[in-house]
C-alpha positions as CSV (number, residue, x, y, z in Angstrom):
1,M,11.9,-152.9,71.6
2,I,11.0,-149.3,72.3
3,L,9.9,-148.8,68.7
4,A,7.6,-151.8,69.0
5,I,6.0,-150.4,72.1
6,L,5.6,-147.0,70.4
7,L,4.0,-148.6,67.4
8,M,1.6,-150.6,69.6
9,R,0.5,-147.4,71.4
10,L,0.0,-145.6,68.1
11,F,-2.1,-148.5,66.7
12,E,-4.2,-148.4,69.9
13,V,-4.9,-144.8,69.5
14,V,-5.8,-145.2,65.8
15,F,-8.0,-148.1,66.6
16,F,-10.0,-146.3,69.3
17,V,-10.3,-143.1,67.1
18,G,-11.7,-145.3,64.4
19,I,-14.2,-146.9,66.7
20,A,-15.3,-143.5,68.0
21,G,-15.7,-142.3,64.4
22,S,-17.8,-145.3,63.5
23,A,-20.0,-144.7,66.5
24,V,-20.6,-141.1,65.4
25,V,-21.5,-142.2,61.9
26,V,-23.9,-144.9,63.2
27,A,-25.6,-142.3,65.5
28,L,-26.0,-139.8,62.7
29,S,-27.4,-142.5,60.3
30,F,-29.8,-143.5,63.0
31,I,-31.0,-140.0,63.5
32,E,-31.4,-139.5,59.7
33,D,-33.4,-142.8,59.5
34,L,-35.7,-141.6,62.2
35,H,-36.3,-138.4,60.3
36,E,-37.1,-140.5,57.2
37,L,-39.5,-142.7,59.1
38,F,-41.5,-140.1,61.0
39,G,-41.1,-137.1,58.8
40,D,-40.1,-133.6,59.8
């Protein structure tokens, strides 16, 4: 029972870290696209 709870917490952390990482990648891609569109 305790093992299941620990695994659940671990997966929650991994899930939110993955979402945060994806958000960073999207933001960087958006900035790069703006540079491509409007030049330097």
